[in-house]
C-alpha positions in Angstrom: 0.0 0.0 0.0 1.3 3.4 -0.9 2.5 5.9 1.6 0.9 9.3 1.0 1.3 12.7 2.5 -1.1 15.7 2.2 0.7 19.0 2.6 -0.4 22.6 3.3 -3.7 21.1 4.5 -6.3 23.0 6.5 -7.9 20.3 8.6 -11.3 19.8 10.3 -10.4 17.0 12.7 -14.0 16.0 13.2 -14.3 17.6 16.7 -12.9 21.1 17.1 -14.6 24.4 16.1 -11.2 25.7 15.0 -9.5 24.4 11.9 -5.9 23.2 12.0 -3.9 25.4 9.5 -1.0 24.5 7.2 -0.6 20.9 8.3 1.0 17.7 7.0 -1.0 14.5 7.2 0.9 11.3 6.5 -1.0 8.1 5.7 0.6 4.6 5.7 -0.8 1.1 5.8 -4.4 2.4 5.7 -4.0 4.5 8.8 -3.2 8.1 9.7 0.4 7.9 10.8 0.9 11.6 11.7 -0.7 15.0 11.7 2.0 17.7 12.0 2.5 21.4 11.4 4.0 22.1 8.0 7.8 22.4 7.9 10.6 21.0 5.8 11.7 19.0 8.7 8.3 17.3 9.2 8.0 16.3 5.5 8.2 12.5 5.0 11.2 11.7 2.8 9.9 8.3 1.5 6.3 9.0 0.4 5.0 7.5 -2.8 2.6 10.4 -3.3 2.5 14.0 -2.1 -0.7 16.0 -2.5 -0.7 19.7 -2.1 -3.9 20.9 -0.4 -3.4 24.6 -0.7 -6.8 26.3 -0.8 -8.5 23.1 0.3 -10.0 21.6 3.5 -9.3 18.1 4.6 -12.0 16.3 6.6 -12.8 12.8 7.8 -14.7 10.7 5.3 -18.4 11.4 5.8 -20.9 9.1 7.5 -24.5 8.6 6.4 -26.4 7.0 9.4 -29.7 6.4 7.6 -29.5 5.1 4.0 -31.3 2.3 2.1 -28.8 1.9 -0.8 -30.5 -1.3 -2.0 -34.1 -0.2 -1.7 -36.7 -1.2 -4.3 -37.2 1.2 -7.1 -40.8 2.4 -7.8 -41.4 0.0 -10.7 -40.4 -3.0 -8.5 -42.7 -2.2 -5.6 -45.6 -4.2 -7.2 -43.4 -7.3 -7.1 -42.0 -6.9 -3.6 -38.9 -8.7 -2.4 -38.5 -11.6 -4.8 -35.3 -13.1 -6.3 -35.2 -10.8 -9.3 -35.7 -7.6 -7.3 -33.1 -8.8 -4.8 -30.6 -9.3 -7.6 -31.4 -6.0 -9.3 -31.3 -4.0 -6.0 -27.9 -5.5 -5.1 -26.5 -4.6 -8.6 -27.8 -1.1 -8.1 -26.1 -1.0 -4.8 -22.8 -1.4 -6.5 -23.3 1.9 -8.3 -24.8 3.5 -5.2 -21.7 2.6 -3.3 -19.6 4.2 -6.0 -21.7 7.3 -5.9 -21.2 7.5 -2.1 -17.4 7.4 -2.5 -17.5 10.0 -5.2 -19.3 12.3 -2.8 -16.9 11.6 0.0 -19.2 9.3 1.9 -17.0 6.5 3.3 -19.3 4.9 5.9 -23.0 4.0 5.9 -25.3 2.7 8.6 -27.9 1.0 6.3 -31.4 1.7 7.3 -33.5 -0.9 5.5 -32.8 -3.6 3.0 -35.5 -6.2 3.3 -33.2 -9.0 2.3 -29.7 -10.3 3.1 -28.1 -9.5 -0.2 -26.7 -6.4 1.5 -24.3 -8.5 3.5 -22.7 -9.7 0.2 -22.5 -6.1 -1.0 -20.7 -5.0 2.2 -18.2 -7.9 1.9 -17.4 -7.1 -1.7 -16.8 -3.4 -0.8 -14.6 -4.5 2.1 -12.6 -6.9 -0.1 -12.1 -4.1 -2.7 -13.7 -6.0 -5.5 -15.9 -3.0 -6.1 -15.5 0.6 -4.9 -17.8 1.4 -2.0 -18.1 2.6 1.6 -17.9 0.7 4.9 -21.4 -0.6 5.7 -22.9 -1.2 9.1 -26.0 -3.4 8.7 -29.2 -4.0 10.7 -30.5 -6.9 8.7 -34.2 -6.7 8.0 -36.1 -4.1 10.0 -38.7 -5.5 12.3 -42.3 -4.4 11.9 -45.8 -5.5 12.9 -48.4 -7.1 10.6 -49.4 -4.4 8.1 -46.7 -2.2 9.7 -44.2 0.2 8.1 -42.4 -1.5 5.2 -44.2 -4.8 5.5 -44.4 -5.0 1.7 -40.6 -4.3 1.3 -39.4 -7.5 2.9 -39.3 -6.4 6.5 -39.4 -9.0 9.3 -43.0 -9.1 10.6 -43.5 -9.8 14.3 -46.4 -9.3 16.6 -46.3 -9.4 20.4 -43.2 -9.1 22.6 -42.0 -12.7 22.2 -42.3 -12.6 18.4 -40.3 -9.4 18.5 -37.6 -11.0 20.6 -37.5 -13.9 18.3 -37.2 -11.6 15.3 -34.3 -9.8 16.9 -32.6 -13.1 17.6 -33.1 -14.2 14.0 -31.7 -11.0 12.5 -28.6 -11.3 14.8 -28.2 -14.9 13.7 -28.1 -13.7 10.1 -25.4 -11.2 10.9 -27.2 -7.9 11.9 -24.8 -5.4 13.6 -27.7 -3.2 14.7 -31.4 -3.8 15.1 -34.0 -1.6 13.4 -37.5 -1.4 14.7 -40.4 0.1 12.6 -42.5 1.5 15.5 -44.8 4.0 13.7 -46.2 4.7 10.3 -44.5 6.5 7.5 -44.8 7.8 3.9 -43.4 4.7 2.2 -46.3 2.3 2.9 -49.8 2.8 1.4 -51.7 0.9 4.2 -50.9 3.3 7.0 -50.9 6.8 8.3 -47.7 8.6 9.3 -49.1 9.2 12.8 -50.0 5.5 13.4 -48.3 3.9 16.4 -47.9 0.3 15.3 -45.7 -1.3 18.0 -47.1 -1.2 21.5 -45.0 -0.4 24.5 -44.4 -4.0 25.4 -43.1 -4.7 21.9 -40.8 -1.7 21.9 -39.3 -2.7 25.3 -38.9 -6.3 24.1 -37.1 -5.3 20.9 -34.7 -2.9 22.6 -34.0 -5.1 25.5 -33.3 -8.2 23.4 -30.9 -6.2 21.2 -29.1 -4.8 24.2 -28.9 -8.1 25.9 -27.1 -9.5 22.9 -24.7 -6.5 22.6 -26.4 -4.8 19.7 -27.6 -1.2 19.5 -31.2 -0.5 18.4 -32.6 2.4 16.3 -36.2 3.0 15.2 -38.4 4.6 12.7 -40.3 7.0 15.0 -42.8 9.8 14.0 -45.2 9.9 16.9 -44.5 11.7 20.2 -46.0 9.0 22.4 -43.9 6.3 20.7 -40.8 8.4 21.0 -41.4 8.7 24.8 -41.8 5.0 25.1 -38.8 4.3 23.0 -36.6 6.7 25.1 -37.9 4.9 28.2 -36.9 1.6 26.7 -33.4 2.9 25.9 -33.5 3.3 22.2 -30.1 4.3 20.8 -31.3 6.8 18.2 -34.6 8.3 17.0 -35.1 8.4 13.2 -37.2 11.1 11.6 -39.1 12.4 14.8 -41.7 14.1 12.6 -44.2 15.0 15.4 -41.5 15.5 18.1 -42.7 18.3 20.5 -40.8 20.5 22.9 -41.2 18.3 25.9 -40.2 15.2 24.1 -37.1 17.0 22.8 -36.2 17.8 26.4 -36.6 14.1 27.3 -34.3 13.2 24.5 -31.7 15.7 25.8 -32.0 14.4 29.3 -31.4 10.8 28.2 -28.7 11.9 25.6 -30.7 10.2 22.8 -29.7 11.5 19.4 -32.0 12.4 16.5 -31.4 11.4 12.9 -33.9 13.8 11.3 -33.6 13.0 7.6 -35.1 16.3 6.7 -34.4 16.0 3.0 -36.3 12.8 2.2 -39.8 14.2 2.7 -38.9 17.4 0.8 -37.6 15.2 -2.0 -40.8 13.2 -2.0 -42.8 16.4 -2.4 -40.6 17.6 -5.2 -40.8 14.2 -7.1 -44.5 13.9 -6.4 -45.2 17.2 -8.0 -43.6 15.8 -11.1 -45.5 12.5 -10.9 -42.3 10.5 -10.2 -43.4 8.8 -7.0 -46.7 7.0 -6.0 -49.4 9.6 -5.2 -49.9 8.3 -1.6 -46.2 9.0 -0.8 -46.5 12.5 -2.2 -49.7 13.4 -0.4 -48.5 12.1 3.0 -45.1 13.9 2.7 -46.8 17.1 1.6 -48.8 17.1 4.9 -45.8 16.8 7.2 -42.9 18.8 5.8 -43.6 21.9 7.9 -44.3 19.8 11.0 -41.1 17.9 10.5 -39.1 21.1 10.2 -40.7 22.4 13.4 -39.8 19.2 15.2 -36.2 19.6 14.1 -36.2 23.1 15.6 -37.6 21.7 18.9 -34.6 19.4 18.9 -32.2 22.2 18.2 -33.6 24.4 21.0 -33.2 21.5 23.4 -29.6 20.9 22.3 -30.4 17.3 21.2 -27.4 15.8 19.4 -28.1 15.7 15.6 -26.8 12.9 13.4 -26.9 13.1 9.6 -28.8 10.6 7.6 -30.6 10.7 4.3 -33.1 7.8 3.9 -31.9 7.8 0.3 -31.0 5.0 -2.1 -34.2 4.8 -4.2 -34.6 5.7 -7.8 -36.2 9.0 -6.8 -33.5 9.8 -4.3 -30.1 8.4 -5.3 -27.4 7.8 -2.7 -24.2 9.9 -2.4 -25.0 13.5 -3.2 -28.1 13.1 -1.0 -25.9 13.4 2.1 -24.4 16.7 0.9 -27.9 18.1 0.4 -29.0 16.9 3.8 -26.0 18.8 5.4 -27.0 21.9 3.5 -30.6 21.6 4.8 -29.4 21.0 8.4 -27.2 24.1 8.2 -30.0 26.2 6.6 -32.4 25.2 9.4 -30.0 26.5 12.1 -27.3 23.9 12.8 -23.9 25.6 12.9 -21.3 24.7 10.3 -19.2 22.9 12.9 -22.2 20.9 14.3 -23.3 20.1 10.8 -19.9 18.7 10.0 -19.8 16.8 13.3 -23.2 15.3 12.6 -21.6 13.3 9.8 -18.2 12.7 11.3 -17.4 12.4 15.1 -20.9 12.5 16.4 -22.0 9.8 13.9 -18.9 7.7 14.8 -19.7 8.0 18.5 -23.2 6.7 17.8 -21.8 3.8 15.8 -19.2 3.1 18.4 -16.5 3.3 15.8 -13.9 5.7 17.1 -11.4 4.8 14.3 -13.5 6.7 11.8 -15.1 10.2 11.7 -11.9 11.9 12.8 -8.5 13.0 11.6 -6.2 11.8 14.3 -3.1 9.7 14.5 -4.0 6.0 14.4 -7.5 6.6 12.9 -8.6 5.0 9.6 -7.3 6.9 6.6 -10.9 7.6 5.4 -10.4 11.1 4.1 -12.3 13.8 2.1 -10.5 16.8 0.7 -12.7 19.6 -0.8 -11.8 22.9 -2.4 -12.8 25.8 -0.2 -13.8 25.8 3.4 -17.1 24.2 4.5 -16.6 25.6 8.0 -17.3 29.0 6.4 -19.6 27.9 3.6 -21.2 24.5 4.0 -21.8 24.2 0.2 -18.1 23.8 -0.3 -18.6 20.2 0.9 -19.7 19.5 -2.7 -16.3 20.6 -4.1 -14.7 17.1 -3.9 -11.0 16.9 -4.8 -9.8 13.7 -3.2 -11.4 10.8 -1.4 -9.4 8.1 0.4 -10.8 4.9 2.1 -8.5 2.8 4.2 -5.5 4.7 2.8 -6.4 4.0 -0.8 -6.9 7.0 -3.0 -10.2 6.3 -4.8 -11.1 9.8 -6.1 -8.7 12.3 -7.6 -10.4 15.3 -9.3 -7.2 17.4 -9.4 -6.9 16.9 -13.1 -10.4 18.3 -13.6 -9.8 21.5 -11.6 
């Protein structure tokens, strides 16, 4: 593996509000070997490659904590999860993974997959057979009969003991996290967004069984009552939080429960729906809740709830990759500071995932690196100006010849 040094780098290390100026970053054997102030003395004499980062910002590779990647496209929904849609979705995932890398997204916590083909996709990315990010997988999400995503291959379970068994079965298949579908959403026609579909006993059973087996648990949550019950059960992150109110946001702060708001996905559904590109029921439900969802996000901001970036992307109407960059812009526009916006997809995300070797630029960390032209700490839109992307010390994107 080549030894690489980045010179004259302005670095966002994943944590600090202040950038490190004019640094040398040395990468060897897939890890960050050193971060040093620039000087002739600190330059490595035996590097295979030297990259001048003058005018650029070097950041940790980005983390999307809520992405589908292998979700069914609109035309496949009538078939559901069957062999041909499993095959086609995994093949699309190869290109989705490449799109993520091209956008500087080097790690995903997959949200929903509905089948186990995603494990093979993860393994082929890890082996380097195809270019793609690290993937942390929950297996199939667990839902109730006629619950959210029942028609997309989710694991149906009713009652606390069935939920416990479903958790055990998903872990047996290889799940690294457990995903619960506790409330309704826009993606399933046979429900309302404000339906609570798992009762308190089922929520407690799912979270407890996951934790008892050393796995963290996250949940699709839209309804305030369900969020309260999930917090009480010890849920590790709340996804969406559409009807989150002020008191519930305070409860999340008190329990240090993070929110993955996915603000962009419902806005995207409205945009696509206006053009007739998504099913009408998805458009109409999303149209009803965009403003409510934005207000809920502001309740979380006011309560100082930790925000983690996620997109809920990966479908034909919302491709993976650039979707995270748009989500970051929305979070910033809605009031999250530039530094907190960048932390939401780096160190804060890594903390949630319990992966301290990513999401940071520090000695000994994985050499998962994004270099952009400009300074996203001053202008978040500069996050789109991808120059270089490195995963595990391997340079996968080099746009310097195009600049």
